[in-house]
N, C-alpha and C positions, 0 to 999 in steps of 0.2 A: 145755885145748888142743882138746881133742874137742868140749867144748861151743862153743868159739869156731867150730870148723869147722861144727858143726850150725847154729849161729846164721847162718852166712854162707851155708850152703846153703838154709836157711828164707828167707833174705832174697832171695836169687836166685831161689828158686821163686816168691817172692810177686811178685817184679819181673817174673818171666816170665809168672806168671798176669796181672799187670796188662797187660802188653804184648800178650798173647793177647786179652785181654777188649777192649782199646781196639782192636785189629785187627778183632774180631768184632762190636763194637757201633756201630751206625749211628743216628745222631739225624737226624730229618727237621726242618729249618729251617721257620720259618712260611710261608716263600714258595716253598717247594718240596715235591715229593712224591717218595718213595722206592720205585722199581719192583724188587721183589726177584724173580727169577726163579731156578730150578735144580732143587734136589731137592724131592721131594714135601713137602709140608707141609699143616698143617691149615687149611681155610678154611671161612670161615662167611659166610652172607649173600650180599652181592653179589660178594664174591670168589670164590666158588665156581664153578668151570667156567671161570675166566679163565686158569689155568695160572701166574698170578704174583700176587704180594700187593703191595698198596699201603700204605704208611705215610706219614701225615701228622701233623705236629705232634707226634710222640713218637719214642722210641728203639726199636730192635729187634736182636736177636741175628742175626748172618749169619755163617754158615759160610764161611771163605775157601776157595777151590777148588771148594766144592760149589754155592754160590749166588753169583749175580752181582747187584749192587747199582748201579742207575743212577738219577739224579736228573732229575726234570721239573720245570722252573721255572714256578712259579705267578706269576710277575712279569707286570705290565702290558706289554703290547706296543703298538706303533702302528704305522700304515702309511699312507703318503700316497696320496692318490688323485688321479690324473692321467688323466682319462678324456676321450676325444673321443666326443662323443655328437650324434645328429641327432634334433631334435624331430618332433612330429606334424606340423608345418608344413614339414618338410624343412629347417630352418635348423640349421647345424652349430654346435655350442657345445663348450666345453671346461670340464668340471666339475672344480673343485679343492676337495678335502675331506681329512679325516682320520678314520680309524677307531682306536678304542682298544679293545683286546680282551685276552682273557687266557684260560688254561685254566681250566675249571670247577672249583669246589672240591668237587663230589660225585665219588664213585668212579667213576662211569659215565664222566663227562666227562674224568676223569684217564685212565681206561682207553682211552677213544676218543683222546684226544691223545698218550697214550703209545705206542699201535700205529702212530700215523701221524707223530708228529714227534719221537719219542724220540731218534733219531740225527740229525735233521733240523730241530732247533729254530731254526736261523737262516734256514732257508727257510719259517718260518711266516708271515711278513709278506708274502712274495710270494704265498703260496698263498692268504692272505686278500685281498689286493689284487685277484687275478684273479677270486676269487668275486664281490666287490663290484663290480667293474667290468663284469662281464657283466651283473648284474642291474640295475646303474645305466643301462646302455645301454637295456636293455629297458624300464625304467620311464620314462626320459626320452623314448623313441621314442612313448609314449602320451600325452604331456603337450605344451602348448603352452608358449611362452616366457614368455607372460604368467601361467600358471599356476605356473611355477616361481619367478618373480620375486615374485610375491604370496603364494605359500604354500610356502615351503621346508620347513615342518614335515611337509606332505603328502609331499613328495618323499623327506624323510629317514625317516617312519614307513613308507612303502611298501617303502624299500630295505630297511630293517631286518626288516621282515616276510618279505620275500621271501628274505633271506639267513638267516633263523632257522633254517631246517631245516638246511640244509647246514652252518651253522656248530655246531649241536648234533651232527650227526654226527662233525665234526671234533674235538668235545670242547671247543669254545671258546664263550666268551660275549662279547657286545658290551657293552662298558660305555658306549661314547659313539660317535655317528656325526655329524659336523658337515659341512655344505657350506660351505666357506669362501667361494668365488668361482665365478661362472658367467661365463666369459670368451666373448665375441661377436666373433669374427674377421670377420664381415660388418657389424657395426655396427648390427644390428637393434635391439638394446636401446638403444642411444644414440639411434637415429631414434625409438624408442618415447618416450624421455624429453624430447626436443626440444620436443614441444608443451607438456608440463608446465613444462619448464624456461623455455620462452618466456613462458608464463602467470606463472610466478613471477617471471620478470624483468620483465615487464610490470607485475604488482602491485607489485613493488619500485619500479620507476620512477614508477608512479603514486603510490605511498606517499611516495617522495622528493619528488616534484614537489608533492604535496598539503602534505607538511611545510614544503617552501620557500615555497610560497604562504602558509601560516599563520603562518610567521615572517615573511615579507615584510610580510603584513598587521599583524601585531602591531608590526613595527618602523615601519610607516607610521602606524598608530593611535598609537603612542607619540610619533613625531615630531609628528603632528597635534595630539595633546594638549599637547605642549611649546608648539607654535606657537600653540595656542588659549589656553594660560594666558599666554604672552607678550602676546598681543593683548589679552586680558582686562585684563591688567596696565596696558598702555599707554593702552587705552580709559579704564579707571578714572582713571588718571593725567591723561588729557586731559579727561575729565569733570570731575575735581575742579579742575583749572586752569581750565576754561571757566567753572565755577561760581564760582570766586574772581574772575575777570576780569568775569563777569556782575555779581556783587555790586558790583564796584567801579565798573563803567559805571553801573549803576543808581544807585549813590550819587552818581556825579558828575552823572547827567543826570536826577535826580529832579525839579528844578525845570523845565528845559525840557520834559521828557515831559508834565507836568502841564498847563502852558501849551498844548502842541501837542493834548494830548487835549481840553481845553476847547474849542479853536478847531475840532478836528475834530467835536465833537458839534454845535456851532453850524452848521458847514457841512452836516453831514448831516441837520439839521432844516430848513434852508432849501433843501436839494436836495429833501427830500421835499414841501415846500410847493410848489416850482417844479414838480415832477412832476404833483402834484394838479392845480395851476393849469392846466398844459399838457393834461392829460387833459379837463379841464372844458370849455376852448375847443376842443379837438378834437371833443368831443360837440356842443357847440353849433354849430360849423361843419357837422358832419354834418347837424343838424336843420334850419339856417337856409339853408345855401347849396347843399351837395352835393346833397341828394335834389331839391329843387325843379329845380336845374340839370339834374339827370339825367332829370327827368320832362320839362322843356321840350326838352331835346335829344332825347329820344325821339319827342316830339310832332312836332317840325320834321323829324326824320329820316322819320318816317313819311309826313308831308304831302309831303315832296320826292319821296319814292319815288312816291307816287300821282300827283304832278303829272307826273314823268318818264315813268311808264308811259302816262300819257294823252296826252302829247306824242308819244310813240313810235307810239301806235296811230293818232292823227290823221295823223302824218307818213307812216305806212304806207299809210292809205286815200288821202291825196292822191296820194302817188306814183303807186298804182294807177290813179286817176282820170285823171293826167296822162298816163301812158303810154297807156290805151286811148284818150283823145283824140287824142293825137299819132299813134297807130297809124291811126286812122280818117282824120285829115286827110291823112296821107301817101298813103294808097290813093286819095283822091280826087284829090289833086295829081298822082300819077303817071299817072292815066287822062287828064288834060285837058293835061299839060305838052307832051306830043309828044317832040320829039327831046331836048330838056332833061332830060324825064323818063326817055327811053331811056337817056341817059348816066348819069343818077344811079342808074337801076335796075341799070345794068351795075357801076357802082361799088359800089352796095350789095349786089349778088349776088356779087362777088368778096369783098367784106368779110365778107358773111354766111357764105360758105364757110369763110374763115378762122376766123370766130369759132364756126361750128358745132363745128370741130375742136379748139379749145382751151377751150371753155366759156362761161359765161354773160357774162364780162367783154367778149369781142369782140362778143357779139350785142348787148350795150347800145350799143357804139360805133357798130355798123351802123344801129342804130335812130337814134341821134343824128344820123348824116349823112342819113338818110333824111328826119328831121323838118326838118333844116336846108333841104334841097332844095325840100321842100313849101313851108315857110314863105317862101322866097324866090320861089316861083312864085305864091304866094297874094299877096305884096306886088306883083308885077308886074301881076296880074289886076283887083285891087281899086282902086277909086277912092279917092284920097287923102281926100277929103271925108267919105266914108263911113267910113272908117278912123278919121278923128278923131273923127266922131261917135259911132262905135261904142266907141271907147277913152273918150271922155267919158262917155258913158252908162255903160259898164262901171266907170269910175273911180269915178262917183257912187255905183253900187251896190254894188261889190266890189272894193275895191282889190287884194286878194291875186290874185283871178281875172285882173284886168287885167295885173298884174305877171307872172303865169305866161304869158299870152297874149304879152306882148311878148317875153318870153324864148324862147318858142317861135318867134315870128316872126324873131327875130334871133339864134336859134341858130347859122346857118351863119357869121355874122360873128363871133360869139364863138368858134367853133371855129377858124375862120381866124386870129383873133388869138391863140389859144392856140398854133396851130401856126406862128406866125412865129418861134418860137424856133428852128425847123429851116430858116429862109431861108438862110442861109449854108452849108449842107449840101448838097454836090452829089451825093455818093453816100452811101449808108448802108447798113451790113451789120448784119443782124438774125441775132444768134447762135443764139438759142432759138427761131427759127421763129414760128409763129403765135402763141406766148405773148409773145414780145417785141414783136411788132406790137400786140397787145391791151394789153400794159402801157403803150407809147408813146401809143396812142390815149387810153387811160384818164386818163393824166396830162394830155394837152392838153384833155379835156373838164373835168377839174376846174379848170383855170385859169379856165375861163369860169363856174364856179359862183359866183365872186365877184360875177357881174352882178346875183344876186338881192339881196345886201345894199346894192349901189349904187343899184338901183331903189327899194328901200324909202326909202333917203335922199332920193332925189328926190321921192317922193311925198310924204314927210313935209313937204320944203321947199315943195312945191306947195300943201298944204294950208294951210300958214302965210301963203304970199304970195297964194294965190288963183290962180294961173297958173303955168305952166311956163316956163322960161327961154326967150328967144326964139331962133329959129333952130334949136332942138333938139327931138327929140322927148321925150316924158315920160320915156323909159327910155334914150335914146342921147345923151348929150351931145356926143359925138365921132363923127365918121364913121369906120365901119370902115376899116381899111387895106386895100389892094387885095390880092386872094387871089394868092398865089404857090405853084404847084405844084412840090413837091420829089420829084424822082425818088428812088424807094426800091428798093433792091436787097434781096430777100428771100433769105436764106441757105437753101441747100437743106436744111440740117440744122434 
């Protein structure tokens, strides 16, 4: 009985001891640190002078009511960064990131964190956010948007370096700092990207267009090769068919073709012979006919030109001699004729004035009228017998001179005969003045020029018969018609 009681007491005592041990024994988990404060206890190393004891990764005995035990979490913590910043260019940005941190594993970090966050561990993320936000604003203010976009590692490194001292004082270490996003409410980053996006879009369109072009070219080349193959096949088939047709036609026409070829060869040879004969005849004609004929034609043409030049020279000399003789005879007759000469002079003076105004043609007409008057006066003053004797002698010596003399003596009648065309004209209006008058007189005088040919015919007949026709002068077979004066009104213009 006593033994049972003693055993029960012992068991109770053991249970009590076990319960007390469990109450006094504290074990630190791997992700936590025990901060033991209270009664004095032996401290060594880093724990000396801190006034509390730190236990990590092991168990320790704690006196309840004398010592206080609190746990400091060593787990990872994170805080979201939502920071409004302004860059060095004055462009507002919103930086979005995350900071992953924890309490340091060394006793100094645990002690620092324990002093600051032991009862406020839930506020740890907020404190860290404030620390990083302030430094992040300061760092972004010294950078440009382009630097932040192109080198985010630089921004992260500068931020971690700037926050390292303060985080060390808080007993915290940063495991990771990531900048997730940089928001641009003003659209600056989008505008920066637009040229590159446009260039990329342009290159993409160019590449697509080039690909389409190459595809189209390939398709067209394929179609072309197909068409070419079809064409070649059809050409070959047509060629084979043509060869078959040609062979058949040759077989059918072998005989006629042979005959035609033989005839063609004969015709070719005959044509060559005819061509050679024609060439020989042409050369013979050149030597026998054409060259002598050309030489004779050249000789005749040269002689004719020489004779023509001689006749022209003789005619010019004869005309000058006749004019000089007529002028001298007119002067003599004008001096001796009296009243008739005065009238003739007046008419000659008037015609001379008109002739001087219009040129050489009217002068010739005035001389012709003077010669006619002079020859008329001479005919009245000379005896008929002397005239006949002189004409006969002159005719015997120089028929041409007698003809010229007779023409000079009968020039007035010749002119009147030419002017008889104007007998029926009562009044005449000359539109172009003195030129018109000269033209009319010149045409009238040319009508009498035919007398030279008539005289020559009469002389020829006299030479054949030995005498002139009876009742007529050698040059004038018909008496000249009476002279009729035609009144002429000269236009003032």
